[in-house]
C-alpha positions as CSV (number, residue, x, y, z in Angstrom):
1,M,0.1,0.1,0.2
2,L,2.8,2.5,1.0
3,V,5.1,1.6,-2.3
4,R,1.8,2.1,-4.6
5,D,0.7,5.4,-2.9
6,L,4.4,6.8,-2.3
7,V,6.2,5.8,-5.6
8,E,6.0,8.3,-8.4
9,S,6.4,8.3,-12.2
10,D,8.9,10.8,-12.0
11,I,11.6,9.3,-9.5
12,D,15.0,10.8,-10.8
13,C,17.1,7.9,-10.3
14,E,17.2,4.3,-8.4
15,Q,19.1,5.4,-5.4
16,D,15.4,7.8,-4.8
17,L,13.3,4.9,-5.4
18,Q,15.5,2.4,-3.1
19,A,15.2,5.3,-0.4
20,V,11.4,5.3,-0.8
21,V,10.8,1.8,-0.6
22,L,13.2,1.4,2.3
23,T,11.6,4.0,4.2
24,C,8.2,2.4,3.6
25,L,9.8,-1.3,4.6
26,Y,11.1,0.6,7.8
27,L,7.5,2.5,8.5
28,S,5.8,-0.8,8.2
29,Y,8.0,-2.7,10.4
30,S,7.6,0.1,12.9
31,Y,3.6,0.0,12.8
32,M,3.8,-3.7,13.3
33,G,4.4,-2.9,17.2
34,N,6.7,-1.2,19.6
35,E,7.9,-3.8,21.1
36,I,10.4,-4.8,18.4
37,S,13.1,-2.3,17.5
38,Y,14.7,-1.8,14.0
39,P,18.2,-0.6,13.9
40,L,18.0,2.4,11.5
41,K,21.3,2.2,9.1
42,P,20.5,-0.8,6.7
43,F,17.3,1.8,5.8
44,L,19.3,4.8,4.9
45,V,20.6,4.8,1.6
46,E,21.6,9.1,1.8
47,D,24.2,11.2,3.7
48,S,21.4,12.8,5.5
49,K,19.5,11.1,8.2
50,E,17.0,14.2,8.0
51,K,15.9,13.4,4.7
52,F,15.3,10.1,5.7
53,W,13.3,11.3,8.9
54,D,11.6,13.9,6.5
55,R,10.0,11.5,4.4
56,C,8.8,9.4,7.1
57,L,7.1,12.1,8.8
58,D,5.4,13.1,5.2
59,I,4.5,9.2,5.0
60,V,3.1,9.1,8.2
61,N,1.3,12.5,7.8
62,R,-0.4,11.3,4.3
63,L,-1.2,7.6,4.9
64,S,-1.3,6.8,8.7
65,S,-5.1,6.6,8.6
66,N,-4.8,3.9,6.2
67,M,-2.2,1.8,7.7
68,L,-3.7,1.9,11.3
69,R,-7.2,0.8,9.1
70,I,-5.1,-2.4,8.1
71,N,-5.0,-3.8,11.9
72,A,-8.4,-2.0,12.5
73,E,-10.6,-3.1,10.0
74,P,-10.2,-6.8,8.4
75,G,-12.0,-6.0,5.2
76,Y,-9.8,-3.4,4.6
77,F,-6.7,-5.9,5.4
78,T,-8.0,-8.5,3.2
79,E,-8.9,-5.8,0.3
80,I,-5.2,-4.9,0.6
81,F,-3.7,-8.0,1.0
82,T,-5.6,-9.6,-1.9
83,E,-4.4,-6.4,-3.9
84,L,-0.7,-7.3,-3.1
85,K,-1.4,-10.9,-4.1
86,A,-2.6,-9.7,-7.3
87,C,0.1,-7.4,-8.1
88,G,3.1,-8.9,-6.3
89,I,6.4,-7.4,-6.6
90,G,8.4,-7.7,-10.0
91,N,11.8,-7.6,-10.3
92,I,14.1,-5.0,-12.5
93,V,13.4,-6.3,-16.3
94,A,15.6,-5.7,-19.2
95,S,14.0,-2.3,-20.5
96,N,15.2,-0.7,-16.9
97,M,11.4,-0.5,-15.6
98,A,10.5,-2.1,-12.0
99,T,7.2,-3.3,-11.6
100,M,6.4,-2.1,-8.0
101,G,2.8,-3.0,-6.7
102,C,0.8,-2.3,-9.9
103,Q,2.9,0.7,-11.1
104,T,5.7,0.4,-13.7
105,V,8.2,3.3,-13.4
106,P,11.6,3.5,-15.0
107,V,14.8,2.7,-13.2
108,V,17.7,5.2,-14.2
109,P,21.5,4.8,-12.0
110,C,21.8,8.1,-9.9
111,N,24.8,10.2,-11.3
112,T,24.4,8.9,-14.8
113,G,23.1,9.9,-18.4
114,A,22.5,13.4,-19.4
115,A,21.8,15.2,-16.1
116,A,25.7,13.2,-15.2
117,T,27.4,14.9,-18.4
118,Q,25.7,18.5,-17.9
119,V,27.0,18.8,-14.4
120,A,30.5,17.2,-15.4
């Protein structure tokens, strides 16, 4: 649900996509219960922790009610789980496209291509 709602079609590069997905994973683990503590380091792909926490706050502000609804409403849980099973999470394919949830987004390595050429 988080990846589906947060991955934009205009993600600039693979590292940005990875940052969003890992933040979603971190928050998913966090919502499963406060008795379990997860180290932050494996979820950081950027130099700045502030970017990570800003992204976390944005996600919580936008989607917290739906995340809590999954635990509170069995019907909503079933709906989301059924959607997840139907869509699956694919791997990066030969055309540099990644399928995440029901979305397909282009994957471009950071610091390459036209943008890197213009900077150099």
